All heavy atoms as an XYZ file, in Angstrom:
553
protein
N     -74.186     74.726    188.956
C     -73.952     75.931    188.223
C     -74.208     77.083    189.214
O     -75.067     77.059    190.020
C     -74.805     76.113    187.015
C     -74.667     75.102    185.943
S     -73.356     74.923    184.905
C     -72.573     76.186    184.367
N     -73.500     78.267    188.964
C     -73.714     79.477    189.821
C     -74.803     80.295    189.080
O     -74.806     80.391    187.883
C     -72.416     80.149    189.961
C     -71.461     79.467    190.745
C     -70.365     78.787    190.248
C     -71.615     79.297    192.166
C     -69.454     78.067    190.986
C     -70.641     78.588    192.951
C     -69.557     78.069    192.299
O     -68.721     77.387    193.072
N     -75.544     81.022    189.814
C     -76.491     81.924    189.206
C     -76.198     83.312    189.684
O     -75.636     83.431    190.835
C     -77.925     81.574    189.673
O     -78.052     81.706    190.966
N     -76.354     84.347    188.935
C     -76.089     85.711    189.243
C     -77.263     86.200    190.069
O     -78.397     86.105    189.711
C     -75.900     86.497    188.001
C     -75.715     87.984    188.276
C     -74.737     85.984    187.095
N     -76.908     86.839    191.225
C     -77.901     87.317    192.138
C     -77.833     88.806    192.028
O     -76.802     89.443    192.118
C     -77.591     86.845    193.545
C     -78.651     87.497    194.486
C     -77.538     85.367    193.686
N     -79.009     89.445    191.840
C     -79.081     90.949    191.794
C     -79.072     91.511    193.182
O     -79.989     91.250    193.958
C     -80.386     91.324    191.107
C     -80.535     92.837    190.965
O     -79.509     93.471    190.893
O     -81.710     93.253    190.958
N     -78.024     92.117    193.485
C     -77.870     92.785    194.847
C     -77.951     94.328    194.881
O     -77.615     94.971    195.825
C     -76.531     92.270    195.554
C     -76.427     90.798    195.700
C     -75.329     92.807    194.692
N     -78.436     94.863    193.749
C     -78.487     96.327    193.744
C     -79.369     96.841    194.784
O     -79.069     97.971    195.262
C     -79.015     96.684    192.272
O     -80.223     96.211    192.037
N     -80.468     96.092    195.165
C     -81.363     96.760    196.160
C     -80.662     96.673    197.503
O     -80.850     97.550    198.325
C     -82.711     95.946    196.123
C     -82.623     94.497    196.585
N     -82.175     93.554    195.758
C     -82.831     93.975    197.767
C     -82.231     92.403    196.451
N     -82.561     92.696    197.641
N     -79.879     95.685    197.734
C     -79.096     95.599    198.968
C     -78.041     96.593    199.071
O     -77.802     97.159    200.170
C     -78.468     94.196    199.208
C     -79.458     93.235    199.795
C     -78.833     91.936    200.120
N     -78.890     90.999    198.975
C     -78.249     89.961    198.848
N     -77.524     89.529    199.819
N     -78.280     89.222    197.752
N     -77.399     96.888    197.997
C     -76.302     97.917    197.907
C     -77.022     99.319    198.319
O     -76.421    100.096    199.093
C     -75.592     98.049    196.660
C     -74.704     96.927    196.344
C     -74.141     96.902    194.968
O     -74.513     97.852    194.214
O     -73.436     95.942    194.599
N     -78.145     99.604    197.764
C     -78.806    100.918    198.145
C     -79.251    100.864    199.552
O     -79.116    101.923    200.205
C     -80.018    101.067    197.148
C     -80.710    102.410    197.327
C     -81.853    102.577    196.351
C     -82.544    103.840    196.531
N     -83.646    104.091    195.838
N     -79.721     99.751    200.028
C     -80.195     99.645    201.443
C     -78.929     99.959    202.339
O     -79.127    100.644    203.296
C     -80.799     98.234    201.680
C     -81.146     97.917    203.198
C     -82.351     98.709    203.580
C     -81.400     96.439    203.244
N     -77.829     99.291    202.069
C     -76.686     99.412    202.964
C     -76.095    100.772    202.921
O     -75.748    101.365    204.015
C     -75.651     98.442    202.459
C     -75.905     96.972    202.889
N     -75.123     95.928    202.746
C     -77.115     96.404    203.361
C     -75.602     94.792    203.183
N     -76.860     95.066    203.604
N     -76.101    101.436    201.778
C     -75.629    102.821    201.677
C     -76.526    103.778    202.397
O     -76.010    104.644    203.159
C     -75.366    103.305    200.154
O     -76.539    103.192    199.476
C     -74.321    102.533    199.506
N     -77.843    103.555    202.321
C     -78.783    104.375    202.968
C     -78.654    104.205    204.538
O     -78.552    105.191    205.243
C     -80.218    104.048    202.577
O     -80.387    104.148    201.183
C     -81.250    104.928    203.229
N     -78.527    102.995    204.887
C     -78.305    102.723    206.424
C     -77.186    103.445    206.921
O     -77.200    104.072    208.006
C     -78.303    101.234    206.636
C     -79.660    100.587    206.458
C     -77.813    100.951    208.086
C     -79.693     99.040    206.562
N     -75.997    103.268    206.269
C     -74.732    103.912    206.728
C     -74.816    105.452    206.631
O     -74.273    106.044    207.585
C     -73.566    103.317    206.026
C     -73.279    101.887    206.380
S     -73.246    101.408    208.025
C     -71.777    102.270    208.588
N     -75.429    105.978    205.700
C     -75.564    107.450    205.676
C     -76.379    107.972    206.822
O     -75.940    108.912    207.464
C     -76.276    107.886    204.331
C     -75.357    107.772    203.098
C     -76.184    107.933    201.838
O     -77.339    108.279    201.856
O     -75.516    107.937    200.733
N     -77.458    107.326    207.097
C     -78.282    107.688    208.330
C     -77.519    107.399    209.507
O     -77.645    108.280    210.486
C     -79.628    106.965    208.188
C     -80.471    107.296    207.023
C     -81.761    106.506    206.968
C     -80.886    108.778    206.980
N     -76.857    106.434    209.609
C     -76.088    106.055    210.855
C     -74.979    107.173    211.145
O     -74.824    107.519    212.273
C     -75.415    104.637    210.820
C     -74.687    104.249    211.981
N     -75.300    104.017    213.170
C     -73.402    104.061    212.080
C     -74.324    103.643    214.041
N     -73.127    103.678    213.416
N     -74.307    107.587    210.028
C     -73.279    108.571    210.161
C     -73.887    109.990    210.602
O     -73.217    110.787    211.103
C     -72.496    108.717    208.924
C     -71.614    107.492    208.676
C     -70.933    107.397    207.351
O     -71.188    108.344    206.482
O     -70.352    106.343    207.086
N     -75.175    110.149    210.267
C     -75.878    111.373    210.616
C     -76.236    111.348    212.144
O     -76.727    112.295    212.705
C     -77.202    111.661    209.823
C     -76.824    112.037    208.345
C     -78.171    112.083    207.599
C     -76.139    113.373    208.267
N     -76.016    110.136    212.758
C     -76.360    110.053    214.235
C     -77.689    109.371    214.463
O     -78.120    109.471    215.607
N     -78.401    108.878    213.507
C     -79.700    108.244    213.721
C     -79.444    106.924    214.429
O     -78.491    106.230    214.181
C     -80.341    107.958    212.402
C     -80.960    109.219    211.666
C     -80.448    110.441    211.753
C     -82.062    109.195    210.846
N     -81.184    111.294    211.039
C     -82.204    110.539    210.423
C     -83.041    108.350    210.444
C     -83.214    110.969    209.584
C     -83.999    108.672    209.592
C     -84.102    109.983    209.169
N     -80.403    106.540    215.298
C     -80.384    105.275    215.982
C     -80.947    104.203    215.037
O     -81.601    104.498    214.121
N     -80.684    102.915    215.406
C     -81.126    101.925    214.525
C     -82.671    101.748    214.500
O     -83.223    101.382    213.488
C     -80.484    100.531    214.736
C     -80.781     99.863    216.118
C     -81.835     99.013    216.217
C     -79.896    100.171    217.227
C     -81.975     98.481    217.467
C     -80.165     99.557    218.424
C     -81.155     98.724    218.560
O     -81.425     98.030    219.761
N     -83.385    102.127    215.552
C     -84.828    101.988    215.549
C     -85.336    103.137    214.649
O     -86.331    102.834    213.884
C     -85.335    102.322    217.070
O     -84.743    101.379    217.922
C     -86.834    102.200    217.084
N     -84.883    104.241    214.705
C     -85.290    105.414    213.784
C     -85.003    105.064    212.423
O     -85.896    105.404    211.443
C     -84.686    106.673    214.243
C     -85.196    107.914    213.599
C     -84.585    109.161    214.167
C     -85.092    110.396    213.457
N     -84.607    111.637    213.996
N     -83.824    104.469    212.095
C     -83.486    104.132    210.736
C     -84.411    103.017    210.252
O     -84.917    103.126    209.136
C     -82.014    103.503    210.630
C     -80.937    104.679    210.985
C     -81.631    102.957    209.293
C     -79.530    104.164    211.133
N     -84.781    102.140    211.045
C     -85.712    100.969    210.650
C     -87.020    101.507    210.359
O     -87.587    101.166    209.275
C     -85.809     99.950    211.787
C     -86.642     98.763    211.395
N     -87.914     98.675    211.787
C     -86.368     97.685    210.668
C     -88.482     97.493    211.305
N     -87.517     96.935    210.679
N     -87.555    102.413    211.206
C     -88.821    103.020    210.816
C     -88.881    103.807    209.591
O     -89.827    103.726    208.779
C     -89.309    103.955    212.016
C     -90.642    104.413    211.980
C     -91.160    105.267    213.161
N     -90.354    105.170    214.405
C     -89.617    106.040    214.867
N     -89.484    107.279    214.200
N     -88.977    105.954    215.987
N     -87.782    104.556    209.365
C     -87.630    105.374    208.063
C     -87.567    104.482    206.825
O     -88.265    104.714    205.830
C     -86.351    106.196    208.197
C     -86.037    106.905    206.882
N     -86.713    108.049    206.470
C     -85.163    106.588    205.930
C     -86.276    108.415    205.332
N     -85.243    107.639    204.912
N     -86.871    103.295    206.954
C     -86.750    102.418    205.859
C     -88.122    101.756    205.536
O     -88.511    101.583    204.364
C     -85.690    101.364    206.001
C     -84.257    101.851    206.224
C     -83.331    100.702    206.649
C     -83.807    102.507    204.901
N     -88.767    101.342    206.524
C     -90.139    100.687    206.368
C     -91.159    101.641    205.737
O     -91.928    101.218    204.919
C     -90.661    100.133    207.687
C     -89.750     99.040    208.384
C     -90.042     97.749    207.775
N     -91.336     97.247    208.146
C     -91.834     96.082    207.694
N     -91.066     95.364    206.970
N     -93.051     95.744    208.034
N     -91.141    102.858    206.196
C     -92.010    103.871    205.716
C     -91.745    104.236    204.229
O     -92.613    104.607    203.538
C     -91.977    105.164    206.579
C     -92.579    104.920    207.958
C     -92.396    106.142    208.847
O     -91.685    107.054    208.493
O     -92.955    106.070    210.009
N     -90.524    104.119    203.831
C     -90.083    104.420    202.484
C     -90.047    103.240    201.519
O     -89.474    103.281    200.452
C     -88.771    105.287    202.492
C     -89.029    106.597    203.087
O     -89.877    107.363    202.612
N     -88.260    106.911    204.140
N     -90.479    102.046    201.913
C     -90.687    100.953    200.976
C     -89.523    100.122    200.791
O     -89.431     99.294    199.843
N     -88.438    100.145    201.679
C     -87.324     99.337    201.530
C     -87.676     97.891    201.990
O     -88.501     97.809    202.932
C     -86.117     99.829    202.395
C     -85.427    100.923    201.701
C     -85.829    102.285    201.958
C     -84.327    100.720    200.991
C     -85.135    103.316    201.388
C     -83.634    101.797    200.304
C     -84.010    103.110    200.623
N     -87.096     96.893    201.418
C     -87.439     95.513    201.797
C     -86.452     95.139    202.959
O     -85.212     94.993    202.709
C     -87.145     94.601    200.700
C     -88.245     94.630    199.573
C     -88.046     93.591    198.450
C     -89.114     93.695    197.511
N     -88.963     92.782    196.439
N     -86.947     95.155    204.157
C     -86.078     94.838    205.333
C     -86.963     94.141    206.340
O     -88.168     94.225    206.351
C     -85.526     96.130    205.963
C     -84.498     95.848    206.995
C     -86.567     97.040    206.503
C     -83.566     97.016    207.348
N     -86.371     93.323    207.193
C     -87.010     92.489    208.213
C     -87.966     93.367    209.032
O     -87.712     94.549    209.231
N     -88.839     92.725    209.678
C     -89.850     93.420    210.609
C     -89.124     93.881    211.871
O     -89.584     94.784    212.554
C     -91.066     92.555    210.872
C     -91.899     92.429    209.614
C     -93.166     91.578    209.955
C     -94.011     91.396    208.702
N     -95.191     90.626    208.928
N     -88.070     93.132    212.323
C     -87.456     93.512    213.580
C     -86.485     94.570    213.374
O     -85.699     94.725    212.394
C     -86.726     92.256    214.085
O     -85.973     92.546    215.202
N     -86.537     95.484    214.311
C     -85.735     96.713    214.248
C     -84.194     96.365    214.507
O     -83.307     97.074    213.948
C     -86.070     97.786    215.199
C     -86.084     97.397    216.617
C     -86.849     98.335    217.583
N     -86.986     97.669    218.889
C     -86.238     98.036    219.879
N     -85.305     99.029    219.751
N     -86.343     97.527    221.019
N     -83.916     95.308    215.085
C     -82.579     94.871    215.294
C     -81.836     94.371    214.009
O     -80.690     94.259    214.063
C     -82.418     93.766    216.392
O     -83.291     92.611    215.981
C     -82.942     94.339    217.806
N     -82.650     94.177    212.985
C     -82.078     93.901    211.683
C     -81.187     94.953    211.322
O     -79.994     94.612    210.715
C     -83.232     93.736    210.622
O     -84.211     92.809    211.162
C     -82.722     93.264    209.349
N     -81.481     96.150    211.460
C     -80.650     97.301    211.039
C     -79.387     97.296    211.836
O     -78.291     97.586    211.428
C     -81.413     98.715    211.243
C     -80.432     99.864    210.927
C     -82.590     98.731    210.348
N     -79.455     97.034    213.188
C     -78.279     96.951    214.036
C     -77.329     95.898    213.577
O     -76.094     96.112    213.526
C     -78.717     96.663    215.458
C     -77.587     96.812    216.411
O     -76.829     97.788    216.325
O     -77.534     95.937    217.331
N     -77.862     94.794    213.221
C     -77.040     93.612    212.697
C     -76.340     94.049    211.401
O     -75.156     93.734    211.171
C     -77.870     92.371    212.454
O     -78.485     91.951    213.667
N     -77.031     94.715    210.447
C     -76.435     95.170    209.236
C     -75.272     96.135    209.494
O     -74.271     96.031    208.887
C     -77.556     95.789    208.312
C     -78.507     94.701    207.849
C     -76.884     96.533    207.124
C     -79.745     95.220    207.090
N     -75.577     97.146    210.411
C     -74.482     98.084    210.684
C     -73.270     97.370    211.296
O     -72.167     97.642    210.803
C     -75.112     99.193    211.730
C     -76.057    100.007    211.106
C     -73.883    100.004    212.321
C     -76.853    100.929    212.044
N     -73.423     96.432    212.156
C     -72.299     95.670    212.736
C     -71.545     94.977    211.686
O     -70.261     94.921    211.654
C     -72.803     94.765    213.817
C     -73.222     95.401    215.124
C     -73.593     94.364    216.135
C     -74.130     95.087    217.403
N     -74.651     94.110    218.406
N     -72.278     94.267    210.808
C     -71.606     93.500    209.677
C     -70.869     94.395    208.732
O     -69.671     94.062    208.298
C     -72.695     92.659    208.901
C     -73.217     91.510    209.743
C     -74.262     90.749    208.964
C     -74.850     89.656    209.814
N     -75.899     88.957    209.093
N     -71.427     95.570    208.398
C     -70.754     96.399    207.459
C     -69.443     97.037    208.118
O     -68.428     97.032    207.522
C     -71.647     97.599    207.082
C     -72.826     97.059    206.267
C     -70.889     98.694    206.375
C     -73.864     98.081    205.920
N     -69.554     97.434    209.437
C     -68.381     97.886    210.148
C     -67.285     96.848    210.283
O     -66.094     97.126    210.003
C     -68.705     98.325    211.516
C     -69.454     99.772    211.565
C     -69.791    100.178    212.981
C     -70.352    101.472    212.944
N     -70.617    102.003    214.334
N     -67.643     95.558    210.611
C     -66.687     94.463    210.621
C     -66.086     94.189    209.313
O     -64.841     93.977    209.181
C     -67.419     93.200    211.211
C     -66.451     92.026    211.502
C     -67.229     90.964    212.083
C     -66.283     89.797    212.478
N     -67.042     88.639    213.153
N     -66.904     94.213    208.267
C     -66.301     93.936    206.899
C     -65.344     95.036    206.424
O     -64.289     94.698    205.917
C     -67.520     93.895    205.846
C     -67.113     93.539    204.400
C     -68.195     93.499    203.498
N     -69.335     92.792    203.943
C     -70.538     93.311    204.139
N     -70.816     94.489    203.882
N     -71.573     92.527    204.555
N     -65.739     96.358    206.722
C     -64.891     97.437    206.385
C     -63.572     97.371    207.154
O     -62.478     97.646    206.637
C     -65.528     98.741    206.626
C     -66.637     99.038    205.519
O     -66.645     98.419    204.514
N     -67.546     99.944    205.896
N     -63.607     97.046    208.486
C     -62.425     96.882    209.289
C     -61.528     95.771    208.753
O     -60.308     95.968    208.618
C     -62.806     96.526    210.739
C     -61.738     96.511    211.679
C     -62.290     96.192    213.077
O     -63.167     96.956    213.542
O     -61.685     95.265    213.683
N     -62.087     94.679    208.362
C     -61.280     93.539    207.800
C     -60.656     93.864    206.519
O     -59.493     93.667    206.264
C     -62.136     92.310    207.654
C     -61.446     91.149    207.101
C     -60.532     90.357    207.860
C     -61.637     90.813    205.706
C     -59.961     89.332    207.355
C     -60.869     89.687    205.193
C     -60.057     88.970    206.007
N     -61.498     94.516    205.607
C     -60.954     94.813    204.170
C     -59.891     96.004    204.220
O     -59.074     96.105    203.297
C     -62.059     95.208    203.372
C     -63.015     93.997    202.946
C     -64.177     94.442    202.163
C     -62.228     92.860    202.250
N     -59.930     96.842    205.328
C     -59.037     98.005    205.283
C     -57.909     97.813    206.281
O     -57.178     98.802    206.537
C     -59.901     99.219    205.689
C     -60.878     99.672    204.626
O     -60.640     99.543    203.466
N     -62.037    100.172    205.058
N     -57.625     96.579    206.667
C     -56.440     96.373    207.632
C     -55.203     96.373    206.777
O     -55.215     96.082    205.663
C     -56.710     95.053    208.400
C     -56.619     93.784    207.492
C     -56.815     92.607    208.346
O     -56.886     92.616    209.530
N     -57.099     91.419    207.628
N     -54.123     96.814    207.377
C     -52.857     96.730    206.770
C     -52.389     95.384    206.488
O     -52.723     94.515    207.221
C     -51.879     97.492    207.701
C     -52.538     97.437    209.026
C     -54.029     97.330    208.727
N     -51.626     95.208    205.418
C     -51.183     93.928    205.036
C     -49.730     93.587    205.625
O     -48.905     94.437    205.694
C     -51.066     93.833    203.410
C     -52.493     93.963    202.838
C     -50.438     92.464    203.059
C     -52.473     94.005    201.294
C-alpha cells in the first residue's frame, strides 16, 4: 500500500531557497540562514547547492516544448 507523505515543509524549504537564490545569495549564506531559522536541512552546506541544481533541472525538464 502507498502512504501519503507530508511534503509541505519541503515545499516551503524549496520556495525559500529559490527566492534567496534569485536575490543573489550564495548557497553557503542560504544554508546558514536556513539553519538559523529552524528549517530542517542537512548539516552540509552543499545540500542547498544540490537542491538548487535539482530544482533547476526539474523546471527545465517540465518546461520543455513538446
